[in-house]
N, CA and C of each residue as an Amber inpcrd file, in Angstrom:
protein
   165
  -6.7390000  53.8030000 -27.8250000  -5.9600000  54.8790000 -28.3570000
  -5.2890000  56.0480000 -26.8950000  -4.2610000  56.1930000 -28.0210000
  -3.0080000  56.4290000 -26.5320000  -2.9000000  58.5360000 -26.7450000
  -2.7320000  59.0690000 -25.7160000  -2.5250000  60.1100000 -25.8000000
  -1.6380000  60.4830000 -26.6120000  -1.7170000  62.4850000 -27.0790000
  -0.5650000  62.7870000 -27.7030000   0.6580000  62.9020000 -27.4900000
   0.4210000  63.3130000 -25.6380000   1.7240000  63.6860000 -24.6770000
   2.3250000  62.3150000 -24.8120000   1.3720000  61.2330000 -24.2210000
   2.0210000  59.9930000 -23.7860000   2.9600000  59.1310000 -25.5030000
   2.1370000  59.6540000 -26.5430000   2.7480000  59.0530000 -27.9240000
   3.9140000  60.1740000 -28.0390000   4.0320000  60.9680000 -27.9510000
   5.3660000  61.8290000 -27.7670000   6.7650000  61.5890000 -27.4000000
   5.9680000  61.0960000 -25.9970000   7.2660000  59.7620000 -25.0850000
   7.4100000  59.1250000 -25.4630000   6.7560000  58.1830000 -26.0640000
   6.9870000  56.7180000 -26.5420000   7.9210000  56.7540000 -27.5940000
   7.0070000  57.8350000 -28.5630000   8.5990000  57.9050000 -29.3730000
   9.9940000  58.2420000 -29.3840000   9.8900000  59.4630000 -28.5290000
  10.9970000  60.1560000 -28.1050000  12.3200000  58.8650000 -27.0580000
  11.5090000  58.4890000 -26.4340000  12.1520000  57.3200000 -25.7190000
  12.5020000  55.9230000 -26.8150000  11.8220000  55.5230000 -27.3280000
  12.2720000  54.7670000 -28.6790000  13.7300000  55.1930000 -30.0460000
  13.3640000  57.2270000 -30.1490000  14.4610000  57.4930000 -31.3780000
  15.6640000  56.9160000 -30.4410000  15.9220000  56.9890000 -28.9670000
  17.1300000  57.2260000 -27.9850000  17.3260000  56.1260000 -27.3250000
  16.4320000  55.1290000 -27.8110000  16.8170000  53.8820000 -27.1560000
  18.2970000  53.7490000 -27.2540000  19.0300000  53.4670000 -25.4250000
  20.5660000  52.9310000 -25.7280000  20.8640000  52.0410000 -24.9400000
  22.0120000  51.3300000 -25.4520000  22.0090000  49.3730000 -24.4520000
  21.5510000  49.9670000 -23.3060000  21.9760000  50.6660000 -22.6110000
  22.4760000  51.2060000 -20.9650000  21.1700000  50.9990000 -20.4210000
  20.3170000  51.4320000 -21.4030000  18.6490000  51.2120000 -20.9880000
  18.1990000  49.6600000 -21.1290000  18.8730000  48.9800000 -21.2870000
  18.1850000  47.5060000 -21.5310000  18.6010000  46.2350000 -20.3090000
  17.5390000  45.9050000 -19.5990000  18.2740000  44.6770000 -18.4860000
  18.8440000  44.2110000 -19.1630000  20.2960000  43.0870000 -18.3650000
  21.2350000  42.7050000 -18.3820000  20.9880000  41.7260000 -17.5360000
  21.8830000  40.5030000 -18.1320000  21.8950000  38.9360000 -17.1830000
  23.4950000  38.9690000 -16.6180000  24.4330000  38.0690000 -16.1980000
  25.0330000  37.5570000 -16.1190000  26.0940000  38.0130000 -17.1900000
  25.5210000  37.2420000 -18.4820000  26.3910000  36.7530000 -19.5390000
  26.0120000  38.1350000 -20.5940000  24.9520000  39.0890000 -20.0960000
  24.7790000  40.2170000 -21.1490000  23.5330000  40.4870000 -21.4170000
  23.1940000  40.9420000 -22.4740000  22.0790000  41.0250000 -23.1640000
  21.7260000  40.0540000 -23.1790000  19.8150000  39.4980000 -22.8990000
  19.4220000  38.7150000 -23.0690000  19.4480000  38.3880000 -24.9250000
  18.5340000  39.8640000 -25.5630000  18.7530000  40.1500000 -27.1530000
  19.7440000  41.0160000 -27.5980000  20.4920000  41.1460000 -29.0070000
  21.0510000  42.2660000 -29.2780000  20.7470000  43.7280000 -29.2790000
  21.2660000  44.6110000 -29.1260000  20.3700000  45.6960000 -29.2270000
  20.0960000  46.5500000 -30.5040000  20.6700000  46.0990000 -31.2720000
  20.2320000  45.9870000 -32.5390000  19.2000000  45.4340000 -32.5980000
  18.0970000  44.3230000 -32.4090000  18.0480000  43.7300000 -32.7130000
  16.0940000  44.3680000 -31.2110000  16.6100000  45.0060000 -30.5220000
  16.0170000  45.6800000 -29.7990000  15.6890000  46.9830000 -30.5280000
  16.1070000  47.1610000 -31.0150000  16.2250000  48.7980000 -31.2670000
  15.3500000  48.6730000 -33.0840000  15.3580000  47.7570000 -33.8480000
  14.9460000  47.2520000 -34.9840000  13.5460000  47.1740000 -34.5090000
  13.0480000  46.7400000 -33.8940000  11.9090000  45.9970000 -33.4270000
  11.0100000  46.7950000 -32.6860000  11.5990000  48.1050000 -31.5010000
  10.8760000  49.1010000 -31.0290000  10.6100000  49.9460000 -32.0430000
  11.2040000  50.7430000 -33.4430000  11.4160000  51.4890000 -34.6400000
   9.8530000  50.7860000 -34.8750000  10.1840000  49.9840000 -35.8610000
   9.3690000  49.0340000 -35.9550000   7.3890000  49.0040000 -35.1630000
   7.7870000  48.7590000 -33.7300000   6.4270000  48.9100000 -33.4900000
   5.9360000  50.5680000 -33.0980000   6.2170000  50.9110000 -33.1430000
   6.7580000  52.9290000 -32.6170000   5.7150000  53.4660000 -33.7730000
   6.4500000  52.8400000 -35.2150000   6.0960000  53.7800000 -36.3790000
   4.6830000  52.9350000 -37.3960000   4.5760000  51.0990000 -36.8930000
   3.9120000  50.3670000 -37.7870000   2.2230000  51.3680000 -36.8570000
   2.4160000  51.6720000 -35.8280000   0.8680000  51.9000000 -35.0360000
   0.4230000  53.7600000 -35.6010000   1.2980000  54.2600000 -36.5780000
   1.4850000  55.2190000 -37.0390000   0.4740000  56.2610000 -37.9650000
  -0.6550000  56.7850000 -37.5280000  -1.4390000  57.3160000 -37.8060000
  -1.7230000  58.2850000 -39.3950000  -2.6190000  57.7800000 -39.9890000
  -2.2570000  57.4660000 -41.4860000  -1.9740000  59.2210000 -41.9000000
  -2.4750000  60.3310000 -41.3550000  -2.3790000  61.7450000 -40.7090000
  -1.0960000  62.2020000 -40.6460000   0.2710000  61.2400000 -40.1750000
   1.1380000  62.1880000 -39.3160000   2.6170000  61.7490000 -40.4580000
   3.4600000  62.5760000 -40.4180000   4.6680000  61.5120000 -41.3670000
   5.5640000  61.8290000 -40.1950000   7.1130000  60.5120000 -40.4480000
   7.8170000  61.4490000 -38.9080000   8.5920000  61.9790000 -39.3100000
   8.9950000  62.3960000 -38.3250000  10.0330000  63.7340000 -37.7980000
   9.1040000  65.2720000 -38.0430000
């Protein structure tokens, strides 16, 4: 179980994810930013409690 304040911080970070937040190699990002963002949002909202709604 994740505490509400930690969950809120995770949601905020996921919704405000920026390409500059990701580590880079010499050839650029390891994965495309769009893929990382999609997986992040999927992970965050798949664990949503049944009595919660987005936003």
